[in-house]
C-alpha positions as CSV (number, residue, x, y, z in Angstrom):
1,M,0.0,0.0,0.0
2,K,3.0,2.3,0.4
3,P,3.1,3.5,-3.2
4,L,-0.7,3.9,-3.3
5,R,-0.7,7.5,-1.9
6,I,-2.4,10.5,-3.3
7,D,0.8,12.4,-3.8
8,N,2.1,9.5,-6.0
9,A,-1.2,9.5,-8.0
10,L,-0.9,13.3,-8.5
11,A,2.8,13.0,-9.6
12,D,1.7,10.3,-12.1
13,L,-1.0,12.6,-13.5
14,H,1.5,15.4,-13.8
15,A,4.0,13.1,-15.7
16,L,1.1,12.1,-18.0
17,E,0.2,15.7,-18.6
18,K,3.8,16.6,-19.5
19,H,4.0,13.6,-21.8
20,L,0.8,14.5,-23.6
21,I,1.8,18.1,-24.0
22,L,5.2,17.2,-25.5
23,S,4.0,14.3,-27.7
24,M,0.9,16.1,-29.0
25,R,2.3,19.6,-28.9
26,L,-0.6,20.8,-26.8
27,R,-0.8,24.4,-25.3
28,G,-2.6,26.0,-22.5
29,K,-3.8,25.0,-19.1
30,W,-5.9,21.9,-18.4
31,I,-9.2,21.4,-16.6
32,A,-9.0,18.5,-14.2
33,V,-12.3,16.5,-14.2
34,G,-13.3,13.5,-12.2
35,G,-16.1,11.9,-10.2
36,S,-16.0,10.2,-6.9
37,Y,-12.4,9.3,-6.0
38,A,-11.2,10.7,-9.4
39,G,-13.0,13.9,-8.4
40,T,-10.9,14.0,-5.2
41,L,-7.8,13.6,-7.4
42,A,-9.0,16.4,-9.7
43,A,-9.5,18.8,-6.8
44,F,-6.1,18.0,-5.3
45,Y,-4.4,18.1,-8.8
46,K,-5.6,21.7,-9.1
47,Y,-4.2,22.5,-5.7
48,A,-0.9,20.6,-6.3
49,Y,-0.2,21.9,-9.8
50,P,-1.9,25.3,-10.1
51,E,0.5,26.4,-12.8
52,S,-0.8,23.6,-15.1
53,V,-4.5,23.6,-14.2
54,A,-7.0,26.3,-14.9
55,G,-9.8,24.6,-12.9
56,A,-11.1,21.4,-11.5
57,W,-14.6,19.8,-11.6
58,A,-14.8,17.4,-8.7
59,S,-18.2,15.7,-9.0
60,S,-19.2,13.7,-5.9
61,A,-15.7,13.9,-4.6
62,P,-15.3,12.7,-1.0
63,L,-13.4,15.4,0.7
64,P,-11.4,15.1,2.9
65,E,-10.1,11.9,1.3
66,K,-10.6,8.7,3.3
67,F,-9.2,5.2,3.1
68,S,-12.6,3.7,4.2
69,F,-15.9,5.3,3.3
70,P,-18.7,3.5,5.2
71,E,-21.0,6.5,4.9
72,Y,-21.3,5.8,1.2
73,D,-22.4,2.2,1.8
74,R,-24.9,3.4,4.4
75,H,-26.4,5.9,1.9
76,I,-26.7,3.2,-0.8
77,A,-28.4,0.9,1.8
78,S,-30.8,3.7,2.8
79,V,-32.1,4.2,-0.8
80,L,-32.6,0.6,-1.7
81,S,-36.0,-1.0,-1.0
82,K,-35.9,-3.5,1.9
83,N,-36.4,-6.4,-0.5
84,C,-33.6,-5.2,-2.8
85,L,-31.2,-4.6,0.2
86,A,-32.0,-8.1,1.5
87,K,-31.1,-9.6,-1.8
88,V,-27.9,-7.6,-2.1
89,R,-26.8,-8.7,1.4
90,R,-27.7,-12.3,0.6
91,D,-25.6,-12.2,-2.6
92,F,-22.6,-10.7,-0.9
93,V,-22.7,-13.4,1.8
94,F,-22.8,-15.9,-1.0
95,A,-20.0,-14.3,-2.9
96,E,-17.7,-13.9,0.1
97,A,-18.3,-17.6,1.1
98,S,-17.7,-18.7,-2.5
99,L,-14.4,-16.9,-2.8
100,K,-13.0,-19.2,0.0
101,D,-13.3,-22.3,-2.3
102,E,-11.1,-22.3,-5.4
103,T,-13.7,-23.9,-7.7
104,R,-16.6,-21.8,-6.4
105,N,-14.3,-18.7,-6.6
106,R,-13.9,-19.3,-10.4
107,E,-17.6,-20.0,-10.8
108,V,-18.8,-16.8,-9.1
109,K,-16.4,-14.7,-11.0
110,A,-17.5,-16.3,-14.2
111,L,-21.1,-15.3,-13.4
112,F,-20.0,-11.7,-13.6
113,K,-17.6,-12.1,-16.5
114,S,-14.8,-11.1,-14.2
115,S,-12.5,-14.1,-14.2
116,F,-9.6,-11.7,-15.0
117,I,-9.8,-10.2,-11.5
118,S,-7.3,-12.3,-9.5
119,N,-7.5,-10.3,-6.3
120,D,-10.7,-11.3,-4.3
121,F,-10.8,-7.9,-2.5
122,D,-10.9,-6.2,-5.9
123,F,-13.7,-8.5,-7.0
124,L,-15.8,-7.7,-4.0
125,Y,-15.1,-4.0,-4.7
126,F,-16.3,-4.6,-8.2
127,L,-19.5,-6.2,-6.9
128,A,-20.1,-3.3,-4.5
129,D,-19.8,-0.9,-7.5
130,I,-22.5,-2.9,-9.3
131,A,-24.8,-2.7,-6.3
132,S,-24.3,1.0,-5.9
């Protein structure tokens, strides 16, 4: 997790910006745009590199940034019908249990056409995005 820091992500974005400017001969300042976590990056990019960015559009950006964001999950649960929420919870219990067995792990990932996701935590994150 050490390299997965916001300052590293911002430095990567700045390196990409420089590369695109040179390779495509672009001029002018940029507008940083993003939604959710990418919105947080857009806002911080404007702050970190004001000489490069004219503005930032940070849609639904969680600020201040957080490693864990249970408030979002609670919000999603509050807007689902009781019946839908019960089904989502049931399916997550099933998915988490399935991931513990290698054969069932492959089967449940195949159901979502996501066999390419090797990290089980990433797969559960992918499922959470579908639910939200």
